[in-house]
N, C-alpha and C positions, 0 to 999 in steps of 0.2 A: 419121722425120719428126716434128716437134714439133707436137702437137695444138693447143697454144695459138697457135702461129704460123698455123695454118690458120684459127682463129677471127679472128685479127687481120686476115688477108688478106680474109676475107669482109666484115668491117666496113669496112675501107678501100675495098673495091670498091663497097660500098653508098653510102658518103659521097663518095668520090673527092676527099677533102680530108684531108691528113695531120693537121692540127691538130684538126679535128672528130672524126676516128677515134680519135686519141690520148685526147681528152677522154672520149669514150664508153667507151673501154676502161680509163680510169683509169690510163694509163701515160704515160711521157714520149715525145716525138716521136722522140728518138734510139733508144729502145727499140723503137718501132714500125718505124723505118727499118732497124734491125738485123735484126728478125724477117723483114721483106719481102726484104731482101738475102740472108738466109740461104736463104729459099725459092727465090729466083731462081738462086742459085748451085747449090743442090741439083738443081734442074730443068734448069739450063743454058739458060734462056730468060728474057727480060724479061717481067714480068707487068703492069707499068705503064709509062706514058710521060707526059711533061709535056704539059699542055694549057693553055697560058697560065700563069696563076698557080695553076692546079689541076693534078690528074693524071687520067688515065683508063686504063682497061684496054686492054692490047694485044689483038690477036686471039687470041694464045695465052692471055692472061689470062682472056678471056671463056669460052673452052673449058674452062679449068681450073676456073674458078668454078662451072660447072655440075656438074662431078664432085665438087668439094669440098662443095658445098651438099647434094648427094644423100648423100654419105658421112656428113656430120655429122648429117643427119636420121636416117639409119639407126642411127648410134651413139646418138642421143638416144632413139629408139624402143627400142633394146636396153637402155639404162639404165633406162628406164621399166619395161620388162617384168621386168628382174631385180629392181627395187625391189618390184614387185607380187608376185613369187615369194617374196621375203624377208619379206613381210608375212603374219602369222599369219591374218589375216582376208581375205586376197586370194590369188590364185594359181590355178593349174590343176593337177589331179592326173590323171595317166595311170594308170588302175587296170585290172589284168588279173585274171581269176578263171576258175576251171574251171566247166564247164557246170552241174554240180549246185548250185554256190553261187549261181548266178543265179536259182534257183527262189524263194528267200525271203531268205536271210541278207544278201546284198550289197545288194539294193534296200532292205531293211529298215534296215540300218545307215546307208546313204547318206541315206535319208529322215529318220531321227532326227538325224543329224549336221547336216543343213541346216536343221532346224527352228529352230536357234539363229539369230536375226536378224543377229547379228554376222558370220555365216559366209555371208551371202547372195551375196557376191561371189566365193566360191569355186566353181569349175566343175570338171566331170569329163569325161574321155573314158574309154570302157569298151572292153575287148577280152576275149572269151571264147576259150578254147582249152584244149589239154592242158597239164599241168604242165610237161612238157619244152619245149613251144613258148613258154609264158609266161615261164619262167625264162630262156631264151635271149634273149627280148626285153628282159627286165630287165637282163641282163648287157650287152646291146648298147645299153642306155640308151633304149630306146623305151618303156619303162614305168617308173613310179616305184615302184610297189608291186604285189605279186601275192598273191592269196589262192588257195591250192592245196594239193595233197597234198605230202608230204615228197619232194623230188627224190631220186632214187636214183642219180644220175650222180656218180661219185666225183670226176671232174675239176672239178666245179662247187662242191665243198664249201668251198674257200677263197675263193670269189667271192661267196658269199651268206650272209646271216644269216636264220635261221628262228625264228619266234616262235609257239608253239602257242597257238591261240586258241579252238578249239572241237572237239567230237567229233560225228561224224555217224553215226547208226544205220545199220548194214548190215542189209538185209532180204532175204527171199526173195520173188520175184515169180513167180506161176503164172497160167495162163489162168483166166478166170472159171468155166469148166466143168471144170476140172481136179479130179481126186479129192482133192487136198490143199486145194482152195479153201475147204472147210468148216472148216478148221483156223484157229486164231489163231496158232499157232507151229509150227515144223517143225524137226526135226534135219537135219544135213547128210547123214547116211546116207539119210534118207527122201527128201530133195530130189534126191540124185544118183542115184537109180534112173532118172531121166529125163535126156534130153540137155540140155546147158547152153549157154545163149546168154551168152557171156562178153565182158568188156571186153578190148580188144586189149592186147598186151604193152607198148605205149608209153603206155598210160593210167596216170596216177598212182594210180588205185585198184587196178590189177591186182596189184602186189606184196602189198597187204594181203589181197586175196582168196586169192592163192596161199598166203599164210601160214596162213590159216584152214584150207584143205585140208590143209596140211602138219601142222598141229597135230592134226587129226582123223585123220591117216594115211589120207586118201581121195584117189584120183585121179579127177577128173571126166571125163566124156565130152563134150568141147567140140565143139559142132556148128557154131557160127559165132562170130566175134569182131567186135567193133565198138568204135569210139572214142566213140560218142555215145549218151547215155541213151535218147533217144526211138527210135532204131533198135532197140536191145535190147528196149525195151518193145513195140514194134510186132511184132517176131517172136514174143515170148512171147504177146501178145494173140491172134495167129493160129495158135497151137498148135505152133510149131516147137520149143519146149522150155521150160525154166524158166531163171531167172536169179537172180544175187545182185547187188543194186543198192543204192545209198544211198537212204535215206528221201527221197522227193520229195514235199514237202507239197502241191504244186500239181497232182499227178497226178490225173486224172479217175478216179473210182471205177469207171467202165464200161470201163476199159482192161485192167487186170490186178488180181489180188488180191495185196495185200502181206501177208506173214506175218513175225512175229518169228522170228529165227534163233537156235536154241538151240545156241550155241557158246561157247567160252571168252571170246572177245573179239568181241562183235557190234557193234563201232563202229570208225570210221575217223577218225584224227586229221587235222585241217586246220590250215593254218599261214598266217600272214602272212610274206611273204618280201621282204627288202630286199637291195640290193647292198652288199657289204662296201667300206668305205673310200670311200663315195660320198656326196656332199652330198644330203641329203633336205631339200627345201624345208620351211619351217615349216608351211605349210598341209598338206602331206602327212604331216609328223610328228605334228601335232595330230589328223589323221584316224586315223592308226595307233594313237595313244594312246586315242582314243575308241573304236575298234573293239575293242581289247584289254580296255578297261574294260567295254564293253557285253557282250562275250561272257563275261567273268568273272562279272559280276553276274547275267546272265540264264541262263547255262548251266553253266559250270564249278563255280561255288559251290553250285549246286543239283544237281549230278551229272545234269544234263539234257542229252539228246542232241538234235541238230537233226534 
């Protein structure tokens, strides 16, 4: 169905006068007649009938006009939305991030990004979750951009691009009254004398922690597994064991004691993740570039961990 013909139909329905409609549309009357006849033949019903020297809509035409106007309005709104998305200084970004990145880095970057007055019309939706969940949402196009650990699922490798943005310190967490609480740092051998409250296997952080134990040739005694930072901290706080967690800058000092971990690699790499061969709206692209530049200047160039 010809979209121009639908616009012609609406104009003629509004004027109910062939000459006036042709003038408003800046086309000839024969061209307008051809467009309306084509619509009527395609639909198999008459849309207009003579009314003296003028024309008027048939009952079929009145019904059809209502649907055409609604459809054209929806298309207009869609075009407007797409134009907004393609504007660097407008648009909406669906951003996903892991729980630990919501402590400071993500709100900090978004805050600084929106400080530029030219970006005041850019809006965000946020979703927290595990790396696995967020990457699946990205592949299913429910998210535009994800900040998370490196996905370890092989089948997703060709579907995503990953950009290393920052490293997060891995630390030991012990109860406040624990024998190790008076120390500033601890070895893995010292820590694993005690039961471990660990991240679950589906956590993006778990492979990194497992690698730390492998490098030190130590097998921990895992007492409990959880997907969520605050659950792990809660169990440590109440003396169920110790933990290895990312540095959480907003963690209250009366919850647990954080100790530096004396291991070969005491940091966890974090990434910006996008979908392969997928259009990234200019507003999302400029935010990704801003985030990479922010992390490069404030962390990577200074060998600083978050």
